[in-house]
C-alpha positions as CSV (number, residue, x, y, z in Angstrom):
1,M,-4.4,12.9,43.3
2,A,-2.6,10.0,41.5
3,A,-5.9,9.2,39.8
4,I,-6.6,12.8,38.7
5,K,-3.0,13.4,37.6
6,P,-2.8,17.2,37.8
7,P,0.7,17.5,36.2
8,M,-0.6,15.7,33.1
9,Y,-2.9,18.6,32.3
10,S,0.1,20.5,30.9
11,V,-0.5,18.2,27.9
12,A,-3.7,20.2,27.3
13,I,-2.4,23.6,28.3
14,M,0.8,23.9,26.3
15,P,-0.5,23.4,22.8
16,I,-3.0,26.3,23.5
17,W,-0.1,28.4,24.9
18,I,2.2,27.8,21.9
19,G,-0.5,28.2,19.2
20,T,-1.6,31.5,20.8
21,A,2.0,32.7,21.3
22,I,2.8,32.1,17.6
23,A,-0.4,33.9,16.6
24,F,0.5,36.9,18.7
25,A,4.1,37.0,17.5
26,E,3.1,36.9,13.8
27,T,-0.1,38.9,13.8
28,N,-0.2,40.9,17.1
29,I,-3.6,39.3,17.6
30,F,-4.6,38.0,21.1
31,N,-8.3,37.3,21.6
32,T,-8.6,36.6,25.4
33,T,-12.1,35.1,25.2
34,V,-11.0,32.6,22.5
35,F,-7.8,31.8,24.4
36,I,-9.6,31.1,27.8
37,T,-12.5,29.2,26.1
38,F,-10.0,27.0,24.1
39,L,-7.9,26.4,27.3
40,V,-10.9,25.3,29.4
41,A,-12.2,23.1,26.6
42,A,-8.9,21.4,26.1
43,I,-8.6,20.6,29.8
44,L,-12.1,19.1,29.8
45,I,-11.5,17.1,26.7
46,L,-8.3,15.7,28.2
47,A,-10.3,14.9,31.4
48,W,-12.6,12.9,29.1
49,E,-9.6,11.1,27.6
50,N,-8.2,10.2,31.0
51,M,-11.4,9.1,32.6
52,S,-12.7,7.1,29.6
53,N,-9.3,5.4,29.4
54,D,-9.8,4.1,32.9
55,V,-13.2,2.9,31.9
56,F,-12.1,1.1,28.8
57,D,-9.0,-0.4,30.4
58,S,-11.2,-1.8,33.2
59,E,-12.9,-3.9,30.6
60,T,-9.7,-5.6,29.4
61,G,-8.4,-6.3,32.9
62,I,-5.1,-4.4,32.2
63,D,-5.7,-2.1,35.2
64,Q,-6.3,-4.8,37.8
65,N,-3.1,-3.7,39.6
66,K,-3.5,0.0,38.9
67,H,-4.6,1.2,42.3
68,H,-5.1,4.8,41.2
69,S,-7.5,3.9,38.4
70,L,-10.7,6.0,39.0
71,V,-12.8,2.9,38.3
72,N,-10.9,0.8,40.8
73,L,-11.0,3.6,43.4
74,T,-14.7,4.3,43.1
75,G,-16.0,0.9,41.9
76,K,-18.5,2.9,39.8
77,K,-17.5,2.4,36.2
78,S,-20.8,3.7,34.8
79,L,-20.5,6.9,36.9
80,I,-16.9,7.6,35.6
81,F,-18.1,6.8,32.0
82,W,-20.8,9.4,32.1
83,L,-18.7,12.0,33.9
84,A,-16.1,11.5,31.2
85,N,-18.8,12.1,28.5
86,L,-20.0,15.1,30.3
87,C,-16.5,16.6,30.2
88,L,-16.3,15.8,26.5
89,V,-19.6,17.4,25.6
90,I,-18.9,20.6,27.6
91,G,-15.4,20.8,26.1
92,L,-16.8,20.4,22.5
93,L,-19.5,23.0,23.2
94,G,-16.7,25.5,24.0
95,I,-14.9,24.8,20.7
96,L,-18.3,25.0,19.0
97,A,-18.8,28.4,20.5
98,I,-15.5,29.6,19.0
99,A,-16.5,28.3,15.6
100,T,-19.9,30.0,15.9
101,W,-18.3,33.4,16.9
102,Q,-16.1,33.1,13.8
103,Q,-18.7,31.7,11.5
104,D,-16.1,29.1,10.5
105,P,-16.3,25.4,11.2
106,T,-12.5,24.8,10.8
107,V,-11.5,24.7,14.4
108,I,-14.4,22.4,15.5
109,I,-13.6,20.0,12.7
110,M,-9.9,19.8,13.7
111,V,-10.7,19.2,17.3
112,L,-13.3,16.6,16.4
113,L,-10.6,14.8,14.4
114,A,-8.2,15.0,17.4
115,C,-11.0,13.5,19.7
116,A,-11.6,10.7,17.1
117,L,-7.9,9.8,17.3
118,G,-8.1,9.9,21.1
119,Y,-11.1,7.5,21.0
120,M,-9.4,5.2,18.5
121,Y,-6.4,5.0,20.9
122,Q,-8.4,3.5,23.7
123,G,-12.0,2.8,22.8
124,P,-13.6,-0.4,21.3
125,P,-13.5,-1.8,18.7
126,F,-10.3,0.0,17.8
127,R,-8.1,0.0,20.9
128,L,-5.1,1.0,18.7
129,G,-3.0,1.7,21.8
130,Y,-3.0,-2.1,22.3
131,Q,-1.3,-2.5,19.0
132,G,1.5,-0.1,19.9
133,L,0.1,2.8,17.8
134,G,-0.7,5.1,20.7
135,E,2.3,7.4,20.3
136,I,1.5,8.0,16.6
137,L,-2.1,9.0,17.4
138,C,-0.9,11.1,20.3
139,F,1.6,12.9,18.1
140,F,-1.1,14.0,15.6
141,A,-3.8,14.7,18.1
142,F,-1.8,17.1,20.3
143,G,0.6,18.3,17.6
144,P,-0.4,18.9,13.9
145,L,-4.1,18.9,14.6
146,L,-4.2,20.9,17.9
147,V,-1.5,23.6,17.6
148,P,-2.5,24.9,14.1
149,A,-6.2,24.8,15.3
150,V,-5.3,27.1,18.2
151,Y,-3.5,29.4,15.8
152,Y,-6.5,29.4,13.5
153,S,-8.8,30.2,16.4
154,Q,-7.0,33.4,16.9
155,T,-6.3,34.5,13.3
156,Q,-8.5,32.4,11.0
157,T,-5.4,31.9,8.9
158,W,-2.6,29.2,8.7
159,S,1.1,29.5,9.6
160,I,4.2,27.6,8.7
161,A,5.5,28.3,12.2
162,S,2.5,26.8,13.9
163,F,2.8,23.6,11.9
164,A,6.6,23.5,12.6
165,A,6.0,24.0,16.3
166,S,3.3,21.3,16.3
167,V,6.0,18.7,15.3
168,I,7.9,19.5,18.5
169,V,4.8,19.6,20.7
170,G,3.6,16.3,19.2
171,I,6.9,14.6,19.8
172,V,7.3,15.8,23.4
173,T,3.7,14.9,24.2
174,S,4.1,11.4,22.8
175,L,7.2,11.1,24.9
176,I,5.1,11.1,28.1
177,L,2.9,8.2,26.8
178,F,6.0,6.3,25.7
179,C,7.5,6.6,29.2
180,S,4.3,5.4,30.8
181,H,4.8,1.9,29.5
182,F,8.1,1.0,31.1
183,H,6.8,0.0,34.5
184,Q,3.8,-2.0,33.3
185,V,5.2,-4.5,30.9
186,K,4.0,-7.5,32.8
187,D,0.4,-6.2,33.0
188,D,0.5,-5.2,29.3
189,I,1.6,-8.6,28.2
190,A,-1.0,-10.3,30.4
191,A,-3.7,-8.2,28.8
192,G,-2.4,-8.7,25.3
193,K,-1.3,-5.0,24.9
194,R,1.6,-4.7,22.4
195,S,2.9,-1.4,23.6
196,P,6.2,-0.1,22.1
197,I,8.1,-1.2,25.2
198,V,6.5,-4.7,25.0
199,R,7.6,-4.9,21.4
200,L,11.1,-3.4,21.9
201,G,11.9,-4.7,25.4
202,T,12.9,-2.2,28.1
203,A,16.6,-2.0,27.2
204,N,15.9,-1.1,23.5
205,G,13.1,1.1,24.6
206,A,15.5,3.1,26.8
207,K,17.8,3.6,23.8
208,V,14.9,4.7,21.6
209,L,13.9,7.1,24.3
210,V,17.2,8.9,24.1
211,W,16.8,9.6,20.4
212,F,13.2,10.4,20.8
213,T,13.9,13.0,23.6
214,A,17.0,14.5,21.9
215,S,15.2,15.1,18.6
216,I,13.2,18.1,19.9
217,Y,16.3,20.3,20.3
218,P,17.7,19.9,16.8
219,F,14.3,20.5,15.3
220,C,14.1,23.8,17.2
221,L,17.5,24.8,15.9
222,L,16.6,23.7,12.3
223,F,13.5,25.9,12.3
224,I,15.5,28.8,13.6
225,L,18.1,28.3,10.8
226,L,15.3,28.1,8.2
227,G,13.9,31.4,9.5
228,V,10.6,29.9,10.7
229,F,11.3,30.4,14.5
230,P,12.8,33.5,16.1
231,V,16.2,32.9,17.7
232,W,14.7,33.5,21.1
233,T,13.0,30.1,20.9
234,L,16.4,28.7,21.8
235,L,15.2,29.3,25.3
236,S,13.5,25.9,25.0
237,W,17.0,24.4,25.3
238,L,16.9,25.4,28.9
239,S,14.8,22.3,29.4
240,L,17.7,20.1,28.4
241,P,18.7,19.2,32.1
242,Y,15.3,17.6,32.5
243,A,15.7,15.7,29.2
244,I,19.2,14.4,30.4
245,K,17.7,13.5,33.8
246,L,14.9,11.5,32.0
247,C,17.2,9.6,29.7
248,R,19.7,8.7,32.5
249,H,16.9,7.6,34.9
250,V,15.3,5.3,32.3
251,Q,18.6,3.9,31.1
252,Q,19.6,3.0,34.7
253,N,16.2,1.7,35.8
254,H,14.4,0.5,32.7
255,N,13.9,-3.0,34.0
256,Q,13.0,-2.1,37.5
257,P,9.2,-1.1,37.5
258,E,9.3,0.3,41.1
259,K,12.1,2.8,40.2
260,V,11.2,3.6,36.6
261,S,7.5,4.2,37.2
262,N,8.0,7.9,37.9
263,C,9.8,8.6,34.6
264,K,6.6,9.8,33.0
265,F,6.5,12.7,35.5
266,I,10.1,13.6,34.5
267,A,8.8,13.5,30.9
268,V,6.0,15.9,31.9
269,A,8.7,18.3,33.2
270,V,10.5,18.1,29.8
271,H,7.2,18.7,28.1
272,F,6.2,21.6,30.4
273,W,9.5,23.5,30.3
274,S,10.3,23.0,26.6
275,C,6.9,24.1,25.5
276,L,6.6,27.0,28.0
277,L,10.0,28.4,27.0
278,L,9.3,27.8,23.3
279,G,6.2,30.0,23.6
280,V,8.1,32.6,25.6
281,G,10.6,32.7,22.7
282,F,7.9,33.5,20.3
283,F,6.5,36.3,22.6
284,I,10.0,37.8,23.0
285,G,10.8,37.4,19.3
């Protein structure tokens, strides 16, 4: 279960939820077939991302102490690699089906760009995650590329609200990746990976985390004041207790790998509840 990481799949689900919620709120359009197809495709593409990450990391030696790596668990790197690619192909075929139904290539182009960023994060010869650029790539792949693409898949138009929401989704998704570095600083240094926490140090990283996490709530308020979001999206602020818990936990345990290792799962809770309630706010609004 640690290798499959079921909670992490909210990362794939929530952009689909929010993009669809905004489309329904603004146009009263809800295409169930497109929604389900995009949702399943996003989950499969994220499965590709997770499995191929284990494959590529096994080649650098960074995962030698990661007992829940699928490659380490099975000892079959080639099998995991081809299963990952199978998930990618099936997922992209789902997105291609949406583009075919609509006779419009926009959605498949945007998803292919997001997949390209995902590969550049982990795959050779790029491995940009090893240069500390993973959070930036994650922000664009799951935020400004994915959320507007979902909105477009429902409406075949663009929306300021979907781009605004994509900023929040991108930040809170990158937050999970940022938190995943705190407990593996030694392994990252040994493998030559210059993650943000390696560059900043755990103490400074914990301080950055506070600002990083806190930013999603003023953004929501700003978009409400600008008239882009309905006031009901303030419901996303109900996720604040999880955000506070995350920041306190990391500040207290940033240099204790055994204790801080679960912080990414608290970050998943921040992601899940803030995005879920943001979408609910659009539906109510």
